[in-house]
C-alpha positions in Angstrom: 184.9 206.3 131.2 181.2 206.9 132.0 180.1 206.0 128.5 182.4 202.9 128.4 181.0 201.6 131.7 177.5 202.1 130.5 178.1 199.9 127.5 179.7 196.9 129.2 177.7 193.7 128.6 176.6 191.7 131.7 178.3 188.6 133.0 176.4 186.1 131.0 177.5 187.8 127.8 181.2 187.8 128.7 183.7 185.4 127.0 186.1 184.0 129.6 185.6 187.2 131.7 186.9 189.6 129.0 185.0 193.0 128.9 183.7 193.4 125.3 182.2 196.3 123.5 178.4 196.9 123.9 177.2 195.1 120.8 179.5 192.1 121.0 178.7 189.1 123.1 179.0 185.3 123.3 175.6 183.7 122.8 174.2 180.7 124.6 171.7 178.9 122.3 169.7 181.8 120.9 170.3 184.2 123.8 172.6 187.3 123.6 173.6 189.7 126.4 172.3 193.0 125.0 170.6 194.9 127.8 170.4 197.9 125.5 167.6 196.2 123.6 165.5 195.1 126.5 163.0 196.6 128.8 165.7 196.9 131.4 167.1 199.8 129.4 165.7 202.9 131.0 168.0 205.4 129.3 166.4 208.5 128.0 168.7 208.8 125.0 169.2 205.1 124.1 166.0 203.8 122.7 165.7 200.0 122.7 164.4 197.8 119.9 161.8 195.7 121.5 159.9 192.6 120.1 157.0 193.6 117.9 158.0 197.3 117.9 156.7 197.7 121.5 157.5 200.8 123.5 158.7 201.1 127.0 156.1 202.0 129.7 158.7 203.8 131.7 162.0 205.6 131.1 164.3 208.2 132.6 163.3 211.8 132.1 166.8 212.8 131.2 169.4 210.3 132.4 171.3 208.7 129.5 173.1 205.8 131.3 171.8 202.2 131.1 173.6 200.2 133.8 173.4 202.9 136.5 169.9 201.8 137.5 171.3 198.6 138.9 175.1 198.9 139.1 177.9 201.3 140.2 181.6 200.8 140.3 181.9 202.8 143.5 179.7 203.1 146.6 177.9 199.9 145.9 175.6 198.1 148.4 177.4 195.8 150.8 174.7 193.2 150.6 176.2 189.7 150.1 176.5 188.6 146.5 175.2 191.9 145.3 177.2 192.6 142.1 178.3 196.2 142.5 174.6 196.9 143.4 173.5 200.5 143.1 170.2 200.2 144.9 169.0 199.9 148.5 167.1 196.8 149.4 163.6 197.1 150.6 162.7 196.4 154.2 159.3 195.0 153.2 158.0 191.8 154.7 156.8 189.4 152.0 154.1 186.7 152.1 155.8 183.8 150.3 154.3 181.2 148.0 153.0 178.0 149.6 150.9 175.0 148.7 150.0 171.6 150.1 152.4 169.9 147.7 155.3 172.3 148.3 158.0 170.1 149.8 160.5 172.9 150.4 161.2 173.1 154.1 163.0 176.4 154.3 160.8 178.7 152.3 160.6 182.0 154.1 161.6 185.6 153.1 163.3 186.2 149.8 167.0 186.5 150.0 170.1 186.4 147.9 169.8 187.9 144.4 166.0 187.7 144.5 166.0 190.7 146.8 167.9 192.6 144.2 165.1 191.9 141.7 162.4 192.8 144.2 164.0 196.2 144.9 162.2 197.2 141.7 159.6 194.5 141.1 157.8 194.7 144.5 156.9 198.3 143.7 158.0 199.7 147.1 161.0 201.7 145.8 161.2 204.0 142.8 163.1 202.7 139.9 165.2 205.9 140.0 166.1 205.5 143.7 169.8 204.5 143.3 172.7 204.8 145.6 175.2 206.7 143.4 174.8 208.8 140.3 177.8 210.6 138.8 179.5 210.7 142.2 176.4 212.0 144.1 174.9 209.9 146.8 171.3 208.9 147.0 169.9 210.8 144.1 166.5 210.1 142.7 166.5 209.7 138.9 163.3 211.3 137.5 161.2 208.8 135.5 158.6 209.3 132.9 157.1 207.3 130.0 153.8 206.0 128.7 152.6 204.3 131.8 154.9 204.7 134.8 154.0 203.4 138.2 153.1 205.7 141.1 156.0 207.8 142.3 158.3 206.5 139.5 157.9 202.9 140.6 157.6 199.9 138.3 154.5 200.2 136.0 151.3 198.4 137.0 150.7 196.9 133.5 147.1 195.7 133.4 146.8 196.2 137.1 148.7 195.2 140.2 146.4 192.3 141.0 146.4 190.9 137.5 148.7 188.4 136.0 149.7 190.9 133.3 151.9 193.0 135.5 155.5 192.6 136.7 154.7 194.8 139.7 154.7 191.7 142.0 154.0 193.5 145.3 154.9 192.0 148.6 152.3 189.2 148.4 154.2 186.5 146.5 151.6 183.7 147.0 150.8 184.0 143.3 154.4 183.9 142.2 156.8 181.0 141.6 158.5 180.2 144.9 162.1 181.5 145.4 164.9 181.4 148.0 164.3 177.7 148.9 166.9 174.9 148.9 166.9 172.7 145.9 169.1 169.7 146.8 169.1 166.0 146.8 166.8 165.9 149.8 164.3 168.2 148.1 164.5 166.0 145.0 163.6 163.0 147.1 160.8 164.7 148.9 159.1 165.9 145.8 159.3 163.0 143.3 158.9 165.1 140.2 162.0 167.2 140.2 165.3 166.6 138.4 168.2 165.5 140.6 170.5 168.5 141.0 173.3 166.1 141.9 173.0 164.1 138.7 172.0 166.9 136.2 174.8 169.3 135.2 172.3 171.8 133.8 170.8 172.7 137.2 173.3 173.2 140.0 175.2 175.9 141.9 176.5 178.8 139.9 180.1 178.4 138.9 182.6 180.0 136.5 183.2 178.3 133.2 182.4 178.3 129.6 179.0 177.8 128.0 180.7 176.4 124.9 179.3 173.0 123.9 182.8 171.7 123.3 183.6 172.1 127.0 183.0 169.0 129.1 179.6 169.3 130.7 180.8 169.1 134.2 183.0 172.2 133.6 180.3 174.3 132.0 178.3 176.9 133.7 174.9 175.5 134.6 172.0 176.4 132.4 169.8 176.9 135.5 172.1 178.3 138.2 171.4 177.9 141.9 172.8 180.3 144.5 174.0 178.4 147.6 171.7 175.5 146.5 168.7 177.8 146.4 166.4 178.7 143.6 166.3 182.4 143.0 164.9 184.7 140.4 168.2 184.5 138.5 167.8 180.7 138.2 165.3 181.3 135.5 166.0 184.9 134.4 169.0 186.8 133.3 168.1 190.5 133.3 170.6 191.3 130.5 169.6 189.0 127.7 167.4 189.0 124.7 166.8 186.6 121.8 169.0 186.8 118.8 165.8 187.4 116.9 164.7 190.9 118.0 161.0 190.0 117.4 161.0 187.2 120.0 159.9 188.0 123.6 161.8 185.6 125.8 161.0 187.4 129.1 164.7 187.3 130.1 164.5 183.5 130.4 167.7 181.6 130.2 166.1 178.7 128.3 163.1 178.4 125.9 159.9 180.1 126.9 158.0 177.6 124.8 158.3 174.0 123.8 160.3 174.1 120.6 160.0 170.4 119.6 157.6 167.6 120.6 158.7 166.5 124.1 160.0 162.9 124.3 160.6 162.6 128.1 163.9 161.6 129.5 166.7 164.1 130.0 166.1 167.8 129.7 167.0 169.1 126.2 167.8 172.9 126.4 167.5 173.1 122.6 163.9 171.8 122.5 162.3 171.9 125.9 160.5 174.7 127.7 162.4 176.0 130.7 159.9 174.6 133.2 161.0 171.1 132.6 164.6 171.9 133.3 163.6 171.4 136.9 160.2 169.8 136.8 160.2 166.2 135.4 156.5 165.6 135.3 155.7 161.9 135.1 153.5 161.2 132.0 153.8 164.8 130.6 155.5 163.8 127.3 152.7 162.3 125.3 149.9 163.7 127.4 147.0 165.5 125.6 148.3 168.9 126.5 151.9 168.1 125.3 150.9 166.1 122.2 151.5 167.8 118.8 148.7 165.7 117.4 146.1 166.4 120.1 147.2 169.9 121.3 147.2 171.4 117.9 144.6 174.1 118.6 146.0 177.6 118.0 145.6 180.7 120.2 143.4 183.5 119.0 145.2 186.7 118.1 143.7 188.4 121.2 144.7 185.7 123.7 148.2 185.4 122.1 148.7 189.2 122.2 147.8 189.7 125.9 150.0 186.7 126.8 152.8 188.0 124.5 152.8 184.7 122.7 153.8 184.5 119.1 150.8 184.5 116.7 149.2 181.1 116.1 151.0 179.5 119.1 149.7 176.0 119.4 148.7 174.4 122.7 151.5 171.9 122.7 154.0 174.7 122.2 152.6 176.8 125.0 153.0 173.6 127.1 153.1 174.6 130.8 152.1 178.2 130.0 148.6 177.0 128.9 147.7 176.5 132.6 150.4 178.1 134.6 151.9 181.6 134.8 154.9 182.0 137.1 153.6 185.5 138.0 149.9 184.9 137.8 146.8 186.8 138.9 146.6 187.7 142.6 144.6 185.1 144.5 145.4 182.2 142.3 147.0 179.1 143.8 149.7 176.9 142.3 150.5 179.7 139.9 147.5 178.7 137.8 146.9 181.1 134.9 143.7 183.2 135.5 142.8 180.8 138.3 140.5 183.0 140.3 136.8 183.9 140.5 137.7 187.6 140.2 136.1 189.9 137.6 137.1 189.2 134.0 138.1 192.3 132.0 139.1 192.9 128.4 142.4 194.6 127.6 141.8 197.6 125.4 145.1 197.2 123.6 145.0 193.5 122.7 141.3 192.6 123.1 142.5 189.7 125.4 140.6 188.7 128.5 142.2 188.8 131.9 141.2 188.4 135.6 141.6 191.0 138.3 142.3 189.5 141.6 139.7 187.3 143.3 139.7 184.0 145.3 141.3 180.7 144.1 139.2 179.0 141.5 140.9 176.1 139.7 138.1 175.6 137.3 138.6 179.0 135.8 142.0 178.0 134.5 140.4 175.0 132.8 137.5 177.1 131.4 139.9 179.2 129.4 139.9 176.4 126.8 137.2 174.0 128.0 134.3 176.4 127.3 132.5 177.9 124.4 133.3 181.5 125.5 136.8 181.4 126.8 138.1 183.3 123.7 141.4 181.5 124.0 141.6 179.1 121.1 140.7 179.6 117.5 137.3 178.0 116.7 136.4 177.7 120.3 132.7 177.2 120.7 132.2 175.9 117.2 130.6 172.6 116.3 133.9 171.0 115.1 136.0 172.3 118.1 137.6 169.2 119.6 138.3 170.5 123.1 135.5 169.3 125.4 133.2 172.0 126.7 133.0 171.3 130.4 131.9 174.8 131.5 128.4 174.5 130.1 127.6 171.5 132.2 129.0 173.1 135.4 127.4 176.5 134.9 124.1 176.1 133.0 122.6 172.8 134.3 120.0 172.6 137.0 122.2 170.2 139.0 126.0 170.3 139.0 129.0 169.4 141.1 130.0 172.1 143.7 132.9 173.3 141.7 132.6 177.1 142.2 133.4 178.6 145.6 129.9 179.8 146.0 128.6 176.2 145.5 130.9 174.6 148.1 129.8 174.3 151.8 132.9 176.1 153.0 132.5 179.0 150.5 136.1 178.7 149.4 138.4 176.1 147.8 139.2 173.3 150.2 141.0 171.1 147.6 144.6 170.8 148.7 146.8 168.5 146.7 149.6 167.1 148.8 147.9 167.4 152.1 148.8 164.6 154.5 147.2 161.3 153.6 148.3 158.2 155.6 147.5 156.0 152.6 150.0 157.9 150.5 152.6 159.2 153.0 155.3 160.1 150.5 155.4 162.4 147.4 151.6 162.7 147.5 151.7 166.0 145.5 152.9 164.5 142.3 149.9 162.2 142.1 147.4 164.8 143.2 146.6 162.9 146.4 145.0 164.9 149.2 144.0 164.3 152.8 140.6 162.7 153.5 140.1 165.5 155.9 140.0 167.9 153.0 137.4 165.7 151.3 135.0 165.8 154.3 136.3 163.3 156.8 135.5 164.7 160.1 134.0 167.9 158.6 131.5 167.8 155.8 132.0 171.5 155.1 135.3 170.5 153.5 133.5 168.5 150.7 134.2 169.9 147.3 134.7 169.1 143.6 137.5 170.4 141.5 138.8 169.4 138.1 141.9 168.0 139.6 140.0 165.7 141.9 139.3 163.5 138.8 141.9 164.5 136.2 145.6 165.0 136.3 146.3 167.4 133.4 149.9 166.4 133.3 149.0 162.8 132.4 145.6 162.8 130.6 145.7 161.3 127.2 143.2 161.3 124.3 142.8 157.5 124.3 139.8 155.4 125.2 141.9 153.3 127.5 144.3 154.8 130.1 147.1 152.4 129.1 146.8 152.8 125.3 149.6 154.2 123.1 149.3 157.9 123.5 151.3 158.4 120.3 148.3 157.2 118.4 145.4 159.2 119.9 141.7 158.2 119.6 138.9 160.5 118.6 138.0 160.8 122.3 139.6 160.3 125.6 136.6 158.6 127.1 135.9 154.9 127.4 134.9 152.6 124.5 131.2 152.4 124.7 129.7 151.6 121.3 130.2 148.1 119.9 132.5 149.5 117.3 134.6 151.3 119.9 134.8 148.3 122.1 136.0 146.1 119.2 138.5 148.8 118.2 139.9 148.8 121.7 140.5 145.1 121.5 137.8 144.3 124.1 135.0 141.8 123.8 132.4 143.5 126.0 131.9 146.8 127.8 134.2 147.2 130.8 134.9 149.6 133.6 138.6 150.0 132.7 139.7 153.6 133.2 139.8 155.8 130.2 142.5 158.1 129.0 141.2 161.2 130.8 141.5 159.4 134.1 145.1 158.4 133.5 147.4 159.1 136.3 144.9 160.5 138.8 144.5 158.9 142.2 141.7 156.8 143.6 140.9 154.1 146.2 140.0 150.5 146.0 137.8 149.0 148.9 139.6 145.9 150.0 137.5 144.7 153.0 134.0 145.2 154.4 132.6 144.5 157.8 130.5 141.7 156.4 128.7 140.6 153.3 125.3 141.9 154.3 123.9 144.9 152.7 124.7 147.8 154.9 128.3 146.6 155.7 130.6 149.5 155.1 134.2 149.2 153.7 136.7 149.0 156.5 139.9 149.1 154.4 140.9 151.0 151.3 144.0 150.9 149.2 145.1 154.2 147.6 145.8 153.9 143.8 148.2 156.4 142.5 150.9 157.0 139.8 151.1 156.6 136.1 151.6 153.1 134.8 152.4 154.4 131.3 151.7 152.9 127.9 150.9 149.2 128.1 150.5 149.3 131.9 148.6 146.4 133.5 144.8 147.0 133.9 144.5 144.6 136.8 142.5 145.9 139.8 145.5 145.0 142.0 147.8 147.4 140.1 149.2 150.3 142.2 147.7 152.9 139.8 144.1 153.7 139.0 142.7 151.1 136.5 139.0 151.6 137.1 136.7 154.6 136.9 134.9 153.7 140.2 138.2 154.0 142.0 138.2 157.7 141.3 134.5 158.0 142.3 134.8 156.1 145.5 137.4 158.3 147.0 134.7 160.9 147.5 131.5 158.8 147.3 132.2 156.4 150.2 133.1 156.5 153.8 136.7 157.0 152.7 135.8 160.7 152.6 133.3 161.0 155.4 132.1 159.6 158.7 128.5 160.8 158.4 127.0 160.6 154.9 126.6 164.0 153.3 123.2 165.7 153.3 121.1 166.6 150.3 120.9 170.3 149.9 124.2 170.9 151.7 125.7 172.6 148.7 124.5 174.9 145.9 123.6 173.1 142.6 123.0 169.8 144.3 119.8 167.8 144.6 117.4 169.4 147.2 116.7 167.6 150.5 113.6 165.5 150.4 114.0 164.4 146.8 112.8 160.8 146.4 112.3 160.7 150.2 116.0 161.2 150.7 117.8 163.4 153.3 121.3 162.0 152.9 123.4 160.6 150.1 124.1 156.9 150.3 127.5 155.1 150.6 128.4 153.7 147.2 131.3 151.8 148.7 128.8 149.9 150.8 126.2 149.5 148.1 128.5 148.2 145.4 130.0 145.4 147.4 129.9 142.4 145.1 130.6 139.2 147.1 131.9 136.4 144.9 129.4 133.9 146.4 126.5 136.2 145.5 127.4 136.0 141.8 125.3 133.9 139.5 121.8 132.6 140.5 120.4 130.6 143.4 121.0 130.8 147.1 124.1 132.7 148.2 126.7 131.1 150.5 126.8 134.1 152.9 124.1 136.5 154.1 123.2 139.4 151.9 121.2 141.1 154.5 117.7 139.6 153.9 116.1 137.9 156.9 116.7 134.1 157.1 113.2 133.4 155.9 114.0 135.0 152.6 117.4 133.6 151.9 116.5 130.7 149.6 117.0 131.5 145.9 118.1 135.0 147.0 121.4 136.9 146.8 122.7 140.4 146.7 122.3 142.3 143.5 124.3 145.1 142.0 124.9 146.9 138.8 128.3 145.7 137.6 130.3 148.8 138.4 133.0 147.1 140.6 132.7 143.6 139.1 130.5 141.4 136.9 127.4 139.8 138.2 127.8 136.3 136.8 124.2 136.3 135.8 124.5 135.3 132.2 121.6 134.8 129.8 121.6 131.1 130.5 121.4 131.8 134.2 118.7 134.4 133.7 116.6 132.1 131.5 116.3 134.8 128.8 114.8 134.3 125.4 114.0 136.2 122.3 110.3 135.8 123.0 107.9 138.3 124.5 104.6 138.6 126.3 102.2 136.1 124.7 98.5 136.4 125.2 96.5 133.2 124.7 99.1 131.6 122.5 101.9 129.1 123.2 105.1 130.4 124.6 108.6 129.0 123.8 109.7 125.9 125.6 111.6 126.2 128.8 114.7 124.8 127.1 114.5 127.8 124.7 114.2 130.2 127.6 117.4 129.0 129.1 119.6 129.0 126.0 118.6 132.0 124.0 120.2 135.4 124.7 118.4 138.4 126.2 119.5 140.4 123.2 116.3 142.3 123.1 116.3 143.2 126.8 119.3 145.5 126.7 120.4 148.2 124.4 123.8 148.3 122.7 126.5 147.8 124.0 125.1 146.0 127.0 123.3 143.2 125.1 126.8 141.8 124.2 128.0 140.7 127.6 125.2 140.2 130.0 126.6 138.7 133.2 130.3 139.1 132.2 130.5 142.8 131.5 131.1 145.8 133.7 130.1 149.4 133.4 131.0 153.0 134.3 129.4 155.2 136.9 129.1 157.7 134.1 127.0 155.4 132.0 124.2 156.7 134.3 125.6 160.0 135.6 126.1 162.9 133.3 124.2 165.5 131.3 120.9 164.6 129.6 121.1 162.2 126.7 118.7 161.3 124.0 116.1 158.6 124.4 117.5 155.0 124.3 121.2 155.9 124.8 123.7 156.8 127.4 126.0 158.5 124.8 126.2 162.3 125.4 124.3 164.5 122.9 126.3 165.2 119.8 128.4 162.0 120.0 132.1 162.4 119.4 133.1 166.1 119.9 129.6 166.7 121.4 128.7 167.1 125.1 131.3 165.5 127.4 131.1 162.3 129.3 131.3 162.8 133.0 129.2 163.8 136.1 129.7 167.5 135.7 126.1 168.6 135.5 122.6 167.6 134.5 119.1 168.9 134.4 118.1 165.8 136.3 118.4 165.2 140.1 121.5 163.2 141.2 123.3 164.2 138.0 121.5 161.5 136.1 121.2 161.2 132.3 117.5 160.8 132.5 114.6 161.3 134.9 114.7 158.9 137.9 111.3 158.3 139.7 108.6 155.7 139.8 107.6 155.4 136.1 105.6 153.5 133.6 102.8 153.5 131.0 99.1 153.6 131.9 96.3 151.4 130.6 95.7 153.5 127.5 99.2 152.7 126.4 100.4 156.2 126.8 104.0 156.0 127.9 104.2 158.2 131.0 106.1 158.7 134.2 104.7 159.5 137.5 105.3 162.1 140.2 107.5 160.3 142.7 110.3 162.8 143.3 110.3 164.1 139.8 107.3 166.0 138.5 103.6 166.3 139.3 101.2 164.3 137.3 101.8 162.0 134.4 104.1 163.4 131.8 104.8 161.9 128.4 108.3 160.6 127.8 108.7 157.5 130.0 110.9 155.9 127.4 113.5 158.6 128.2 113.6 157.5 131.8 117.1 156.7 133.1 116.6 152.9 133.2 115.9 152.9 129.5 119.2 154.4 128.5 120.5 150.8 128.8 117.4 148.6 129.3 115.2 148.1 126.3 111.9 150.0 126.9 110.0 147.5 124.8 111.1 144.7 127.2 110.2 146.4 130.4 107.7 149.2 129.9 105.7 148.7 126.8 102.3 147.0 127.0 101.0 144.6 124.4 98.6 146.7 122.4 96.9 143.8 120.7 96.4 140.1 121.4 99.5 138.1 120.3 101.8 141.0 120.1 105.2 140.5 121.7 106.8 144.0 122.1 109.8 142.9 124.1 112.0 139.9 124.8 112.3 138.1 128.1 114.0 139.9 130.9 114.3 136.8 133.0 111.1 137.6 134.9 109.0 134.8 133.5 107.1 131.7 134.5 107.3 128.1 133.5 103.7 127.2 134.3 100.6 127.1 132.1 98.3 127.2 135.2 96.3 130.2 136.4 99.2 132.4 137.4 100.3 135.9 137.8 98.5 137.4 134.8 95.9 134.8 133.9 95.5 131.4 132.4 98.5 131.8 130.1 102.1 131.1 130.2 104.2 134.3 130.1 107.8 134.8 129.3 108.0 138.5 130.1 106.1 139.4 133.2 107.4 143.0 133.0 105.3 143.4 129.9 102.6 141.3 131.4 102.2 143.4 134.6 101.4 146.5 132.5 98.1 144.9 131.6 97.5 143.6 135.1 98.3 146.7 137.1 96.6 148.8 134.5 97.2 152.3 136.0 100.3 154.2 137.0 102.7 151.3 136.6 106.1 152.2 138.1 109.5 150.5 138.2 109.6 151.5 141.9 106.6 149.4 142.8 108.8 146.3 142.7 112.4 147.7 142.6 114.3 149.9 145.1 114.9 153.5 144.3 118.7 153.5 144.3 119.8 150.6 142.1 123.5 150.6 143.0 123.4 147.5 145.0 120.9 145.7 147.3 120.3 142.9 149.7 117.8 141.0 147.4 118.1 139.7 143.9 117.4 142.0 141.0 116.9 145.0 143.3 113.6 143.7 144.5 112.0 145.5 147.3 110.3 143.1 149.8 107.9 144.7 152.1 107.7 141.5 154.1 111.3 142.1 155.1 112.1 145.8 155.7 115.2 145.9 157.9 118.0 148.2 159.1 118.0 149.9 155.6 114.6 151.3 156.6 115.3 151.8 160.2 113.5 148.7 161.3 114.3 145.2 162.7 115.0 142.5 160.0 111.9 140.8 158.8 109.5 143.7 159.6 106.4 143.6 157.4 105.0 147.0 156.3 102.2 148.3 154.0 99.8 146.2 155.8 96.1 146.1 154.7 96.4 149.2 152.6 96.9 150.1 148.9 99.0 153.1 149.8 102.5 152.9 148.4 105.3 152.6 151.0 107.6 155.6 151.3 110.7 155.2 153.4 113.8 156.8 151.8 116.3 156.3 150.5 115.5 152.9 149.1 111.7 152.6 149.3 110.0 155.2 147.0 106.4 154.1 146.4 107.1 150.4 147.0 104.4 147.8 146.7 105.9 144.4 146.3 105.9 141.7 149.0 107.8 138.5 148.3 107.0 135.3 150.2 109.6 133.2 148.6 112.2 134.1 146.0 112.4 132.1 142.7 115.2 131.6 140.3 114.9 133.6 137.1 112.4 132.2 134.7 110.6 130.2 137.4 108.4 132.8 139.1 104.8 131.9 140.0 102.1 134.0 141.5 102.4 132.3 145.0 106.0 133.7 145.3 104.3 137.0 146.0 101.9 137.9 148.8 101.7 138.8 152.5 103.8 136.8 154.9 100.8 136.9 157.3 99.8 139.1 160.2 100.0 142.0 160.6 99.6 141.9 156.8 96.6 140.7 155.0 97.8 137.2 154.7 96.6 137.0 151.1 98.8 135.0 148.7 99.5 135.1 145.0 96.7 136.2 142.6 94.4 136.8 145.5 96.9 139.2 147.1 97.5 141.0 143.8 93.9 141.6 143.0 92.4 142.4 146.4 91.8 146.1 146.0 90.3 146.2 149.5 93.5 144.9 150.9 97.1 145.2 149.6 96.4 144.6 145.9 98.6 146.2 143.3 96.0 146.7 140.5 94.8 150.2 139.9 97.0 151.7 142.6 96.5 155.3 143.6 
């Protein structure tokens, strides 16, 4: 009788409750109940056949029975729902899993059948500690083997704090939650679960057949619940193996991997990974990580071996397991695979890398693939490897976002998806929404940057536009930037429409400001969340993110803080004092773009300039939120240049010709009607004359991850310009001491043509650049001399002669400004400089004016503003006392007063 009991298959393998012989069982899909050939066979005499010829780490020293380690026909435990259980249950207290987006309301101590599993898997009781053995009570079956745990407990695998052990311990924060109610209410709270009421495959356990000919409602559920609760046995059946003895299914009831390309919709137990039996992730099917076309990289032999993946497993097949491990490394949150900052070791048996404990570190999960040294995917780090290398920007650049714990002000991860946000009160977790309090509101120490602040890995697509057809991926998931890419995307000009890598993340749209004046902060925001799907509207009014800036402004505006963050407040950031700055500025305020300030002329509402300077003036902004309306006709551009002692084009030509030579591609195509990305300026260093990351497609990534320049800029940002000898140099304002060659690589000239703004005429009659709109219509003795000039940027290089800088005339942070074309006006320094409106500064001195953040070596005084193309010398000069009172050419050349020639 003893041998016959030992050979009885478990309940899943029974047909209509009939006890069968040991090797006979009814199969469900490709599963078979055959505990003999699993790791749950501890018999000393019955050797299991395990996948890949593996050997058990632990077995009985002499005991031959198999089932006795869990079951007994007599003297079983009286615990509820314990199936003839032959083990005592531990009295340990557990620390359960939790997260900001966990909507389960009754998660506490494990119970039900999960406690049966934990009687071995928490490591507190020896595997051989059974209730009854051959009629004797409370024996202790001696255990041995290759690598048994201490005292005959479950083996430690790669180590008890790693993700490559099944000795779970009593700290379950790194394990999938168990013993919580999964019902209709939980489904409604979460938003990305399958309805247990409407899906027969996940529901309470019941008797019945698994035969596909049985009506579905009468079948036993694929994913059984116990009293409406998720337990260990919901996913695992401790008795089963695959019909293919070489497949390691980890006792899972359904596929461990994605067997066929996911299509969304209903769960398909024949094709889908087990995770999506419960988790119905919006946008997952077709996302980059689930796409057979995009996620076709294969795991290295070492990475596959340590994970016990089949050789050459592709990313799309690993699916959820690329980033998640239901029993992951200790310290990780959200069961992220290897998601800690703990030490990384190498497994001697497989050569695979693994973490040992540590603190939560989301980025480490991403670095496994998005790095040159992760050792996860074949070809990783090679030139043709298509997965973007993000780690290099974050870890090797002089300046970088505070993504590591050591970089963040709090010293630990504050990112908390699903934390309460009044702008997204329901189901916030599914859209990765978090509380503004976690982003710095009320406490700047909470400010942080994590990969999932900007990207939703369940929804990202490899398309240039977020709403493109993800079944037809593009070569990159970043926005169309070159003229060819713009045309291929069906657009006419460069836009700020969100790219595929931003699909489905959340952001905010400022909807109201306290006024139109510069300095007016947003007073209302609308949260943008969800996944619109393929073909979704790209309107700003859409409920989902449609613009890149919406993602940026949720952190870089007063949505996420009360007091602006301080420079130097986190490691890797720009040091305090750079460019005379102590605090970061509010981009939500700066980028306000009032409709009546578009175009040219006098705006209908105040932009913040004093009343004396309102005529022909308006707010200016780079077109991040919206277009400027300042088209070539409005700007009076031309294809001409700086003409010395020769006739200039007629005024009519100035107003009708494009400024095609003043901007670099693609921005010459849509002056005044186009929009742009924040990351056209912010990101790692790029080559001279372009904002495109080095290496082009498959090269360095787009995005503000890191840079060797302050403020995460793509080029140096300081007062810059060529000197009289024609050597193209930049100065020392907040960047580097002395004059250093390379001004044409300055940030401005990634988009603006250096020849039109910073290159002097080397010989009489040369026209190095076209008109930038800064020109004059007079032939009289004017700004430069007795000539008519169509490009006064070029012209001023000759006139100023020494140390010419952009910041002489333009403000130091060109997001948005109170005056047209970002002009500093030292006749009218106001609240932005801590002064009353209309205050005149830099009086009777040639010293440059320094008053951060906006005035960084400023010189310009404007008496009256002019329309583009109509500037004359008398527009400039002192407004009177306490200034010098000089006007026009006399003001510019008076080196004993406030002149701008040969400045120190």
